[in-house]
PDB file of N, CA, C and O in Angstrom:
ATOM      1  N   MET A   1       0.822  -1.190   0.000  1.00  0.00           N
ATOM      2  CA  MET A   1       0.000   0.000   0.000  1.00  0.00           C
ATOM      3  C   MET A   1       0.865   1.252   0.000  1.00  0.00           C
ATOM      4  O   MET A   1       0.583   2.207  -0.723  1.00  0.00           O
ATOM      5  N   ASP A   2       1.911   1.247   0.805  1.00  0.00           N
ATOM      6  CA  ASP A   2       2.755   2.440   0.884  1.00  0.00           C
ATOM      7  C   ASP A   2       3.299   2.831  -0.483  1.00  0.00           C
ATOM      8  O   ASP A   2       3.249   4.000  -0.866  1.00  0.00           O
ATOM      9  N   HIS A   3       3.814   1.859  -1.210  1.00  0.00           N
ATOM     10  CA  HIS A   3       4.417   2.166  -2.515  1.00  0.00           C
ATOM     11  C   HIS A   3       3.379   2.720  -3.490  1.00  0.00           C
ATOM     12  O   HIS A   3       3.647   3.680  -4.213  1.00  0.00           O
ATOM     13  N   VAL A   4       2.222   2.122  -3.503  1.00  0.00           N
ATOM     14  CA  VAL A   4       1.173   2.557  -4.431  1.00  0.00           C
ATOM     15  C   VAL A   4       0.698   3.963  -4.075  1.00  0.00           C
ATOM     16  O   VAL A   4       0.627   4.836  -4.941  1.00  0.00           O
ATOM     17  N   LEU A   5       0.372   4.183  -2.801  1.00  0.00           N
ATOM     18  CA  LEU A   5      -0.156   5.492  -2.414  1.00  0.00           C
ATOM     19  C   LEU A   5       0.902   6.591  -2.481  1.00  0.00           C
ATOM     20  O   LEU A   5       0.589   7.735  -2.812  1.00  0.00           O
ATOM     21  N   ASP A   6       2.149   6.249  -2.169  1.00  0.00           N
ATOM     22  CA  ASP A   6       3.225   7.239  -2.330  1.00  0.00           C
ATOM     23  C   ASP A   6       3.379   7.625  -3.799  1.00  0.00           C
ATOM     24  O   ASP A   6       3.547   8.802  -4.121  1.00  0.00           O
ATOM     25  N   ALA A   7       3.323   6.641  -4.681  1.00  0.00           N
ATOM     26  CA  ALA A   7       3.450   6.921  -6.114  1.00  0.00           C
ATOM     27  C   ALA A   7       2.287   7.786  -6.594  1.00  0.00           C
ATOM     28  O   ALA A   7       2.485   8.720  -7.370  1.00  0.00           O
ATOM     29  N   MET A   8       1.090   7.481  -6.139  1.00  0.00           N
ATOM     30  CA  MET A   8      -0.072   8.281  -6.542  1.00  0.00           C
ATOM     31  C   MET A   8       0.075   9.724  -6.060  1.00  0.00           C
ATOM     32  O   MET A   8      -0.243  10.666  -6.786  1.00  0.00           O
ATOM     33  N   ARG A   9       0.550   9.880  -4.851  1.00  0.00           N
ATOM     34  CA  ARG A   9       0.734  11.230  -4.301  1.00  0.00           C
ATOM     35  C   ARG A   9       1.755  12.020  -5.123  1.00  0.00           C
ATOM     36  O   ARG A   9       1.557  13.205  -5.389  1.00  0.00           O
ATOM     37  N   VAL A  10       2.824  11.375  -5.517  1.00  0.00           N
ATOM     38  CA  VAL A  10       3.895  12.064  -6.235  1.00  0.00           C
ATOM     39  C   VAL A  10       3.562  12.270  -7.712  1.00  0.00           C
ATOM     40  O   VAL A  10       3.705  13.377  -8.232  1.00  0.00           O
ATOM     41  N   TYR A  11       3.127  11.230  -8.376  1.00  0.00           N
ATOM     42  CA  TYR A  11       2.970  11.292  -9.823  1.00  0.00           C
ATOM     43  C   TYR A  11       1.597  11.751 -10.306  1.00  0.00           C
ATOM     44  O   TYR A  11       1.452  12.160 -11.458  1.00  0.00           O
ATOM     45  N   ALA A  12       0.596  11.688  -9.442  1.00  0.00           N
ATOM     46  CA  ALA A  12      -0.753  12.076  -9.863  1.00  0.00           C
ATOM     47  C   ALA A  12      -1.241  13.327  -9.145  1.00  0.00           C
ATOM     48  O   ALA A  12      -2.438  13.612  -9.131  1.00  0.00           O
ATOM     49  N   VAL A  13      -0.327  14.061  -8.560  1.00  0.00           N
ATOM     50  CA  VAL A  13      -0.706  15.207  -7.737  1.00  0.00           C
ATOM     51  C   VAL A  13      -1.520  16.243  -8.510  1.00  0.00           C
ATOM     52  O   VAL A  13      -2.276  16.997  -7.898  1.00  0.00           O
ATOM     53  N   ASN A  14      -1.392  16.300  -9.803  1.00  0.00           N
ATOM     54  CA  ASN A  14      -2.146  17.265 -10.611  1.00  0.00           C
ATOM     55  C   ASN A  14      -3.355  16.644 -11.299  1.00  0.00           C
ATOM     56  O   ASN A  14      -3.927  17.241 -12.211  1.00  0.00           O
ATOM     57  N   HIS A  15      -3.743  15.460 -10.871  1.00  0.00           N
ATOM     58  CA  HIS A  15      -4.843  14.737 -11.504  1.00  0.00           C
ATOM     59  C   HIS A  15      -5.891  14.340 -10.457  1.00  0.00           C
ATOM     60  O   HIS A  15      -5.811  13.258  -9.876  1.00  0.00           O
ATOM     61  N   PRO A  16      -6.869  15.213 -10.219  1.00  0.00           N
ATOM     62  CA  PRO A  16      -7.848  14.943  -9.167  1.00  0.00           C
ATOM     63  C   PRO A  16      -8.600  13.627  -9.340  1.00  0.00           C
ATOM     64  O   PRO A  16      -8.934  12.980  -8.346  1.00  0.00           O
ATOM     65  N   THR A  17      -8.871  13.223 -10.553  1.00  0.00           N
ATOM     66  CA  THR A  17      -9.585  11.963 -10.770  1.00  0.00           C
ATOM     67  C   THR A  17      -8.777  10.787 -10.240  1.00  0.00           C
ATOM     68  O   THR A  17      -9.329   9.874  -9.626  1.00  0.00           O
ATOM     69  N   VAL A  18      -7.488  10.808 -10.473  1.00  0.00           N
ATOM     70  CA  VAL A  18      -6.621   9.732  -9.989  1.00  0.00           C
ATOM     71  C   VAL A  18      -6.537   9.770  -8.469  1.00  0.00           C
ATOM     72  O   VAL A  18      -6.515   8.723  -7.822  1.00  0.00           O
ATOM     73  N   LEU A  19      -6.490  10.958  -7.899  1.00  0.00           N
ATOM     74  CA  LEU A  19      -6.438  11.066  -6.442  1.00  0.00           C
ATOM     75  C   LEU A  19      -7.739  10.578  -5.808  1.00  0.00           C
ATOM     76  O   LEU A  19      -7.718   9.955  -4.746  1.00  0.00           O
ATOM     77  N   HIS A  20      -8.863  10.858  -6.450  1.00  0.00           N
ATOM     78  CA  HIS A  20     -10.132  10.326  -5.956  1.00  0.00           C
ATOM     79  C   HIS A  20     -10.113   8.797  -5.995  1.00  0.00           C
ATOM     80  O   HIS A  20     -10.602   8.141  -5.076  1.00  0.00           O
ATOM     81  N   ARG A  21      -9.557   8.248  -7.043  1.00  0.00           N
ATOM     82  CA  ARG A  21      -9.461   6.791  -7.138  1.00  0.00           C
ATOM     83  C   ARG A  21      -8.535   6.244  -6.055  1.00  0.00           C
ATOM     84  O   ARG A  21      -8.761   5.153  -5.533  1.00  0.00           O
ATOM     85  N   SER A  22      -7.504   6.994  -5.723  1.00  0.00           N
ATOM     86  CA  SER A  22      -6.609   6.589  -4.635  1.00  0.00           C
ATOM     87  C   SER A  22      -7.368   6.547  -3.310  1.00  0.00           C
ATOM     88  O   SER A  22      -7.172   5.636  -2.506  1.00  0.00           O
ATOM     89  N   LEU A  23      -8.226   7.524  -3.086  1.00  0.00           N
ATOM     90  CA  LEU A  23      -9.046   7.509  -1.879  1.00  0.00           C
ATOM     91  C   LEU A  23     -10.004   6.317  -1.900  1.00  0.00           C
ATOM     92  O   LEU A  23     -10.285   5.722  -0.859  1.00  0.00           O
ATOM     93  N   GLY A  24     -10.494   5.978  -3.064  1.00  0.00           N
ATOM     94  CA  GLY A  24     -11.348   4.793  -3.196  1.00  0.00           C
ATOM     95  C   GLY A  24     -10.602   3.520  -2.816  1.00  0.00           C
ATOM     96  O   GLY A  24     -11.161   2.627  -2.180  1.00  0.00           O
ATOM     97  N   LEU A  25      -9.351   3.448  -3.208  1.00  0.00           N
ATOM     98  CA  LEU A  25      -8.522   2.304  -2.842  1.00  0.00           C
ATOM     99  C   LEU A  25      -8.354   2.235  -1.327  1.00  0.00           C
ATOM    100  O   LEU A  25      -8.445   1.158  -0.737  1.00  0.00           O
ATOM    101  N   VAL A  26      -8.110   3.379  -0.703  1.00  0.00           N
ATOM    102  CA  VAL A  26      -7.985   3.428   0.758  1.00  0.00           C
ATOM    103  C   VAL A  26      -9.278   2.943   1.406  1.00  0.00           C
ATOM    104  O   VAL A  26      -9.242   2.184   2.374  1.00  0.00           O
ATOM    105  N   GLU A  27     -10.408   3.374   0.880  1.00  0.00           N
ATOM    106  CA  GLU A  27     -11.704   2.940   1.415  1.00  0.00           C
ATOM    107  C   GLU A  27     -11.844   1.421   1.330  1.00  0.00           C
ATOM    108  O   GLU A  27     -12.295   0.784   2.282  1.00  0.00           O
ATOM    109  N   GLN A  28     -11.464   0.851   0.208  1.00  0.00           N
ATOM    110  CA  GLN A  28     -11.582  -0.597   0.026  1.00  0.00           C
ATOM    111  C   GLN A  28     -10.701  -1.359   1.000  1.00  0.00           C
ATOM    112  O   GLN A  28     -11.120  -2.375   1.555  1.00  0.00           O
ATOM    113  N   VAL A  29      -9.497  -0.881   1.210  1.00  0.00           N
ATOM    114  CA  VAL A  29      -8.586  -1.553   2.139  1.00  0.00           C
ATOM    115  C   VAL A  29      -9.093  -1.388   3.576  1.00  0.00           C
ATOM    116  O   VAL A  29      -9.041  -2.333   4.364  1.00  0.00           O
ATOM    117  N   ALA A  30      -9.576  -0.212   3.912  1.00  0.00           N
ATOM    118  CA  ALA A  30     -10.058   0.040   5.271  1.00  0.00           C
ATOM    119  C   ALA A  30     -11.232  -0.855   5.637  1.00  0.00           C
ATOM    120  O   ALA A  30     -11.360  -1.272   6.788  1.00  0.00           O
ATOM    121  N   VAL A  31     -12.082  -1.150   4.673  1.00  0.00           N
ATOM    122  CA  VAL A  31     -13.257  -1.985   4.926  1.00  0.00           C
ATOM    123  C   VAL A  31     -12.852  -3.402   5.343  1.00  0.00           C
ATOM    124  O   VAL A  31     -13.532  -4.028   6.156  1.00  0.00           O
ATOM    125  N   VAL A  32     -11.766  -3.899   4.797  1.00  0.00           N
ATOM    126  CA  VAL A  32     -11.378  -5.287   5.070  1.00  0.00           C
ATOM    127  C   VAL A  32     -10.274  -5.419   6.113  1.00  0.00           C
ATOM    128  O   VAL A  32      -9.851  -6.533   6.421  1.00  0.00           O
ATOM    129  N   SER A  33      -9.807  -4.316   6.655  1.00  0.00           N
ATOM    130  CA  SER A  33      -8.727  -4.383   7.641  1.00  0.00           C
ATOM    131  C   SER A  33      -9.229  -3.980   9.023  1.00  0.00           C
ATOM    132  O   SER A  33      -9.934  -2.984   9.187  1.00  0.00           O
ATOM    133  N   ALA A  34      -8.851  -4.773   9.996  1.00  0.00           N
ATOM    134  CA  ALA A  34      -9.155  -4.447  11.386  1.00  0.00           C
ATOM    135  C   ALA A  34      -7.875  -4.098  12.137  1.00  0.00           C
ATOM    136  O   ALA A  34      -7.910  -3.825  13.337  1.00  0.00           O
ATOM    137  N   ASP A  35      -6.763  -4.107  11.441  1.00  0.00           N
ATOM    138  CA  ASP A  35      -5.463  -3.856  12.061  1.00  0.00           C
ATOM    139  C   ASP A  35      -5.279  -2.351  12.296  1.00  0.00           C
ATOM    140  O   ASP A  35      -5.239  -1.583  11.335  1.00  0.00           O
ATOM    141  N   PRO A  36      -5.168  -1.923  13.551  1.00  0.00           N
ATOM    142  CA  PRO A  36      -5.010  -0.492  13.840  1.00  0.00           C
ATOM    143  C   PRO A  36      -3.801   0.144  13.153  1.00  0.00           C
ATOM    144  O   PRO A  36      -3.852   1.307  12.754  1.00  0.00           O
ATOM    145  N   GLU A  37      -2.735  -0.607  13.017  1.00  0.00           N
ATOM    146  CA  GLU A  37      -1.539  -0.062  12.353  1.00  0.00           C
ATOM    147  C   GLU A  37      -1.827   0.250  10.884  1.00  0.00           C
ATOM    148  O   GLU A  37      -1.405   1.285  10.368  1.00  0.00           O
ATOM    149  N   VAL A  38      -2.538  -0.642  10.226  1.00  0.00           N
ATOM    150  CA  VAL A  38      -2.910  -0.423   8.823  1.00  0.00           C
ATOM    151  C   VAL A  38      -3.834   0.791   8.723  1.00  0.00           C
ATOM    152  O   VAL A  38      -3.654   1.634   7.845  1.00  0.00           O
ATOM    153  N   LEU A  39      -4.807   0.884   9.605  1.00  0.00           N
ATOM    154  CA  LEU A  39      -5.752   2.006   9.567  1.00  0.00           C
ATOM    155  C   LEU A  39      -5.047   3.338   9.827  1.00  0.00           C
ATOM    156  O   LEU A  39      -5.368   4.342   9.192  1.00  0.00           O
ATOM    157  N   ARG A  40      -4.096   3.354  10.748  1.00  0.00           N
ATOM    158  CA  ARG A  40      -3.336   4.594  11.003  1.00  0.00           C
ATOM    159  C   ARG A  40      -2.474   4.964   9.793  1.00  0.00           C
ATOM    160  O   ARG A  40      -2.344   6.141   9.454  1.00  0.00           O
ATOM    161  N   THR A  41      -1.892   3.962   9.150  1.00  0.00           N
ATOM    162  CA  THR A  41      -1.090   4.222   7.952  1.00  0.00           C
ATOM    163  C   THR A  41      -1.969   4.788   6.842  1.00  0.00           C
ATOM    164  O   THR A  41      -1.570   5.720   6.143  1.00  0.00           O
ATOM    165  N   LEU A  42      -3.154   4.231   6.681  1.00  0.00           N
ATOM    166  CA  LEU A  42      -4.085   4.749   5.672  1.00  0.00           C
ATOM    167  C   LEU A  42      -4.476   6.183   6.001  1.00  0.00           C
ATOM    168  O   LEU A  42      -4.566   7.025   5.107  1.00  0.00           O
ATOM    169  N   GLU A  43      -4.704   6.459   7.253  1.00  0.00           N
ATOM    170  CA  GLU A  43      -5.038   7.822   7.688  1.00  0.00           C
ATOM    171  C   GLU A  43      -3.925   8.800   7.295  1.00  0.00           C
ATOM    172  O   GLU A  43      -4.195   9.881   6.772  1.00  0.00           O
ATOM    173  N   ASP A  44      -2.690   8.412   7.549  1.00  0.00           N
ATOM    174  CA  ASP A  44      -1.546   9.258   7.173  1.00  0.00           C
ATOM    175  C   ASP A  44      -1.506   9.496   5.665  1.00  0.00           C
ATOM    176  O   ASP A  44      -1.275  10.618   5.216  1.00  0.00           O
ATOM    177  N   HIS A  45      -1.729   8.451   4.896  1.00  0.00           N
ATOM    178  CA  HIS A  45      -1.691   8.585   3.437  1.00  0.00           C
ATOM    179  C   HIS A  45      -2.784   9.532   2.938  1.00  0.00           C
ATOM    180  O   HIS A  45      -2.539  10.343   2.045  1.00  0.00           O
ATOM    181  N   VAL A  46      -3.963   9.435   3.498  1.00  0.00           N
ATOM    182  CA  VAL A  46      -5.051  10.330   3.085  1.00  0.00           C
ATOM    183  C   VAL A  46      -4.662  11.776   3.361  1.00  0.00           C
ATOM    184  O   VAL A  46      -4.842  12.645   2.508  1.00  0.00           O
ATOM    185  N   GLN A  47      -4.138  12.030   4.532  1.00  0.00           N
ATOM    186  CA  GLN A  47      -3.716  13.394   4.862  1.00  0.00           C
ATOM    187  C   GLN A  47      -2.629  13.889   3.920  1.00  0.00           C
ATOM    188  O   GLN A  47      -2.665  15.037   3.478  1.00  0.00           O
ATOM    189  N   HIS A  48      -1.670  13.036   3.614  1.00  0.00           N
ATOM    190  CA  HIS A  48      -0.585  13.435   2.710  1.00  0.00           C
ATOM    191  C   HIS A  48      -1.090  13.682   1.287  1.00  0.00           C
ATOM    192  O   HIS A  48      -0.623  14.602   0.615  1.00  0.00           O
ATOM    193  N   LEU A  49      -2.037  12.869   0.828  1.00  0.00           N
ATOM    194  CA  LEU A  49      -2.602  13.084  -0.510  1.00  0.00           C
ATOM    195  C   LEU A  49      -3.256  14.460  -0.606  1.00  0.00           C
ATOM    196  O   LEU A  49      -3.036  15.191  -1.571  1.00  0.00           O
ATOM    197  N   VAL A  50      -4.046  14.803   0.379  1.00  0.00           N
ATOM    198  CA  VAL A  50      -4.740  16.098   0.357  1.00  0.00           C
ATOM    199  C   VAL A  50      -3.739  17.249   0.485  1.00  0.00           C
ATOM    200  O   VAL A  50      -3.853  18.246  -0.228  1.00  0.00           O
ATOM    201  N   GLU A  51      -2.779  17.122   1.368  1.00  0.00           N
ATOM    202  CA  GLU A  51      -1.772  18.174   1.534  1.00  0.00           C
ATOM    203  C   GLU A  51      -0.983  18.403   0.242  1.00  0.00           C
ATOM    204  O   GLU A  51      -0.746  19.545  -0.151  1.00  0.00           O
ATOM    205  N   SER A  52      -0.583  17.326  -0.406  1.00  0.00           N
ATOM    206  CA  SER A  52       0.178  17.455  -1.653  1.00  0.00           C
ATOM    207  C   SER A  52      -0.665  18.082  -2.751  1.00  0.00           C
ATOM    208  O   SER A  52      -0.186  18.925  -3.509  1.00  0.00           O
ATOM    209  N   PHE A  53      -1.917  17.667  -2.831  1.00  0.00           N
ATOM    210  CA  PHE A  53      -2.815  18.237  -3.846  1.00  0.00           C
ATOM    211  C   PHE A  53      -3.020  19.722  -3.587  1.00  0.00           C
ATOM    212  O   PHE A  53      -2.979  20.523  -4.521  1.00  0.00           O
ATOM    213  N   ALA A  54      -3.238  20.099  -2.340  1.00  0.00           N
ATOM    214  CA  ALA A  54      -3.433  21.513  -1.993  1.00  0.00           C
ATOM    215  C   ALA A  54      -2.190  22.332  -2.342  1.00  0.00           C
ATOM    216  O   ALA A  54      -2.306  23.461  -2.821  1.00  0.00           O
ATOM    217  N   ALA A  55      -1.017  21.777  -2.108  1.00  0.00           N
ATOM    218  CA  ALA A  55       0.231  22.493  -2.402  1.00  0.00           C
ATOM    219  C   ALA A  55       0.461  22.680  -3.897  1.00  0.00           C
ATOM    220  O   ALA A  55       1.243  23.541  -4.299  1.00  0.00           O
ATOM    221  N   ALA A  56      -0.209  21.885  -4.719  1.00  0.00           N
ATOM    222  CA  ALA A  56      -0.057  21.979  -6.176  1.00  0.00           C
ATOM    223  C   ALA A  56      -0.937  23.078  -6.782  1.00  0.00           C
ATOM    224  O   ALA A  56      -0.977  23.238  -8.002  1.00  0.00           O
ATOM    225  N   SER A  57      -1.636  23.827  -5.936  1.00  0.00           N
ATOM    226  CA  SER A  57      -2.503  24.934  -6.375  1.00  0.00           C
ATOM    227  C   SER A  57      -3.578  24.497  -7.367  1.00  0.00           C
ATOM    228  O   SER A  57      -3.670  25.044  -8.466  1.00  0.00           O
ATOM    229  N   PRO A  58      -4.390  23.513  -6.983  1.00  0.00           N
ATOM    230  CA  PRO A  58      -5.452  23.062  -7.886  1.00  0.00           C
ATOM    231  C   PRO A  58      -6.596  24.063  -7.932  1.00  0.00           C
ATOM    232  O   PRO A  58      -6.638  25.013  -7.151  1.00  0.00           O
ATOM    233  N   HIS A  59      -7.514  23.841  -8.848  1.00  0.00           N
ATOM    234  CA  HIS A  59      -8.731  24.646  -8.891  1.00  0.00           C
ATOM    235  C   HIS A  59      -9.471  24.431  -7.571  1.00  0.00           C
ATOM    236  O   HIS A  59      -9.517  23.315  -7.053  1.00  0.00           O
ATOM    237  N   ARG A  60     -10.043  25.493  -7.036  1.00  0.00           N
ATOM    238  CA  ARG A  60     -10.709  25.430  -5.731  1.00  0.00           C
ATOM    239  C   ARG A  60     -11.798  24.347  -5.680  1.00  0.00           C
ATOM    240  O   ARG A  60     -11.939  23.648  -4.676  1.00  0.00           O
ATOM    241  N   ARG A  61     -12.546  24.219  -6.742  1.00  0.00           N
ATOM    242  CA  ARG A  61     -13.611  23.208  -6.783  1.00  0.00           C
ATOM    243  C   ARG A  61     -13.041  21.803  -6.634  1.00  0.00           C
ATOM    244  O   ARG A  61     -13.602  20.976  -5.915  1.00  0.00           O
ATOM    245  N   ASP A  62     -11.931  21.533  -7.308  1.00  0.00           N
ATOM    246  CA  ASP A  62     -11.300  20.221  -7.219  1.00  0.00           C
ATOM    247  C   ASP A  62     -10.772  19.956  -5.807  1.00  0.00           C
ATOM    248  O   ASP A  62     -10.921  18.857  -5.273  1.00  0.00           O
ATOM    249  N   LEU A  63     -10.159  20.971  -5.217  1.00  0.00           N
ATOM    250  CA  LEU A  63      -9.629  20.821  -3.859  1.00  0.00           C
ATOM    251  C   LEU A  63     -10.767  20.600  -2.864  1.00  0.00           C
ATOM    252  O   LEU A  63     -10.667  19.747  -1.981  1.00  0.00           O
ATOM    253  N   ASP A  64     -11.841  21.362  -3.006  1.00  0.00           N
ATOM    254  CA  ASP A  64     -12.980  21.199  -2.098  1.00  0.00           C
ATOM    255  C   ASP A  64     -13.567  19.796  -2.190  1.00  0.00           C
ATOM    256  O   ASP A  64     -13.869  19.179  -1.169  1.00  0.00           O
ATOM    257  N   ALA A  65     -13.728  19.297  -3.402  1.00  0.00           N
ATOM    258  CA  ALA A  65     -14.301  17.963  -3.590  1.00  0.00           C
ATOM    259  C   ALA A  65     -13.408  16.884  -2.981  1.00  0.00           C
ATOM    260  O   ALA A  65     -13.894  15.987  -2.293  1.00  0.00           O
ATOM    261  N   LEU A  66     -12.103  16.971  -3.235  1.00  0.00           N
ATOM    262  CA  LEU A  66     -11.187  15.978  -2.694  1.00  0.00           C
ATOM    263  C   LEU A  66     -11.131  16.085  -1.173  1.00  0.00           C
ATOM    264  O   LEU A  66     -11.103  15.069  -0.479  1.00  0.00           O
ATOM    265  N   SER A  67     -11.114  17.299  -0.660  1.00  0.00           N
ATOM    266  CA  SER A  67     -11.058  17.506   0.790  1.00  0.00           C
ATOM    267  C   SER A  67     -12.297  16.956   1.486  1.00  0.00           C
ATOM    268  O   SER A  67     -12.189  16.340   2.546  1.00  0.00           O
ATOM    269  N   MET A  68     -13.465  17.172   0.903  1.00  0.00           N
ATOM    270  CA  MET A  68     -14.695  16.651   1.507  1.00  0.00           C
ATOM    271  C   MET A  68     -14.686  15.126   1.553  1.00  0.00           C
ATOM    272  O   MET A  68     -15.045  14.524   2.565  1.00  0.00           O
ATOM    273  N   ARG A  69     -14.278  14.518   0.463  1.00  0.00           N
ATOM    274  CA  ARG A  69     -14.219  13.052   0.446  1.00  0.00           C
ATOM    275  C   ARG A  69     -13.186  12.549   1.449  1.00  0.00           C
ATOM    276  O   ARG A  69     -13.429  11.576   2.162  1.00  0.00           O
ATOM    277  N   ALA A  70     -12.042  13.210   1.503  1.00  0.00           N
ATOM    278  CA  ALA A  70     -10.995  12.814   2.444  1.00  0.00           C
ATOM    279  C   ALA A  70     -11.463  12.993   3.888  1.00  0.00           C
ATOM    280  O   ALA A  70     -11.174  12.152   4.740  1.00  0.00           O
ATOM    281  N   ASP A  71     -12.176  14.069   4.168  1.00  0.00           N
ATOM    282  CA  ASP A  71     -12.681  14.293   5.530  1.00  0.00           C
ATOM    283  C   ASP A  71     -13.624  13.177   5.959  1.00  0.00           C
ATOM    284  O   ASP A  71     -13.551  12.697   7.089  1.00  0.00           O
ATOM    285  N   ARG A  72     -14.509  12.766   5.057  1.00  0.00           N
ATOM    286  CA  ARG A  72     -15.423  11.664   5.376  1.00  0.00           C
ATOM    287  C   ARG A  72     -14.642  10.367   5.625  1.00  0.00           C
ATOM    288  O   ARG A  72     -14.941   9.616   6.553  1.00  0.00           O
ATOM    289  N   LEU A  73     -13.651  10.126   4.789  1.00  0.00           N
ATOM    290  CA  LEU A  73     -12.838   8.924   4.924  1.00  0.00           C
ATOM    291  C   LEU A  73     -12.034   8.955   6.223  1.00  0.00           C
ATOM    292  O   LEU A  73     -11.946   7.944   6.919  1.00  0.00           O
ATOM    293  N   LEU A  74     -11.456  10.093   6.551  1.00  0.00           N
ATOM    294  CA  LEU A  74     -10.698  10.214   7.791  1.00  0.00           C
ATOM    295  C   LEU A  74     -11.593  10.002   9.010  1.00  0.00           C
ATOM    296  O   LEU A  74     -11.188   9.362   9.980  1.00  0.00           O
ATOM    297  N   ALA A  75     -12.802  10.537   8.955  1.00  0.00           N
ATOM    298  CA  ALA A  75     -13.736  10.334  10.073  1.00  0.00           C
ATOM    299  C   ALA A  75     -14.048   8.847  10.234  1.00  0.00           C
ATOM    300  O   ALA A  75     -14.121   8.344  11.355  1.00  0.00           O
ATOM    301  N   ASP A  76     -14.231   8.151   9.120  1.00  0.00           N
ATOM    302  CA  ASP A  76     -14.506   6.721   9.169  1.00  0.00           C
ATOM    303  C   ASP A  76     -13.311   5.954   9.728  1.00  0.00           C
ATOM    304  O   ASP A  76     -13.480   5.063  10.561  1.00  0.00           O
ATOM    305  N   LEU A  77     -12.110   6.295   9.276  1.00  0.00           N
ATOM    306  CA  LEU A  77     -10.909   5.630   9.784  1.00  0.00           C
ATOM    307  C   LEU A  77     -10.760   5.861  11.280  1.00  0.00           C
ATOM    308  O   LEU A  77     -10.453   4.927  12.021  1.00  0.00           O
ATOM    309  N   ARG A  78     -10.972   7.084  11.732  1.00  0.00           N
ATOM    310  CA  ARG A  78     -10.836   7.396  13.160  1.00  0.00           C
ATOM    311  C   ARG A  78     -11.887   6.685  13.993  1.00  0.00           C
ATOM    312  O   ARG A  78     -11.623   6.271  15.123  1.00  0.00           O
ATOM    313  N   GLU A  79     -13.074   6.545  13.433  1.00  0.00           N
ATOM    314  CA  GLU A  79     -14.123   5.809  14.137  1.00  0.00           C
ATOM    315  C   GLU A  79     -13.733   4.346  14.297  1.00  0.00           C
ATOM    316  O   GLU A  79     -13.934   3.746  15.353  1.00  0.00           O
ATOM    317  N   ARG A  80     -13.180   3.793  13.244  1.00  0.00           N
ATOM    318  CA  ARG A  80     -12.756   2.387  13.301  1.00  0.00           C
ATOM    319  C   ARG A  80     -11.605   2.182  14.277  1.00  0.00           C
ATOM    320  O   ARG A  80     -11.439   1.096  14.831  1.00  0.00           O
ATOM    321  N   LEU A  81     -10.814   3.227  14.485  1.00  0.00           N
ATOM    322  CA  LEU A  81      -9.683   3.138  15.419  1.00  0.00           C
ATOM    323  C   LEU A  81     -10.116   3.299  16.887  1.00  0.00           C
ATOM    324  O   LEU A  81      -9.383   2.930  17.805  1.00  0.00           O
ATOM    325  N   SER A  82     -11.302   3.849  17.087  1.00  0.00           N
ATOM    326  CA  SER A  82     -11.704   4.086  18.489  1.00  0.00           C
ATOM    327  C   SER A  82     -12.429   2.904  19.094  1.00  0.00           C
ATOM    328  O   SER A  82     -12.826   2.954  20.259  1.00  0.00           O
TER     329      SER A  82
END
């Protein structure tokens, strides 16, 4: 997971559709994992994806959409960790 999500963050930073798909991948892995370490790692990756996208100066609409999806995903991950 680390290699895939790191690559997506670096190479797809200017492609919101690919980043949304990366969040979808995180969602799929989170659904089948009960391991807190995996869930925390996924949480970190989601935060890094959004931070990198924001730093690339995307269109505000694209950033808002990705941020909203990431916020929902982060809330779900944190709930699963509690």
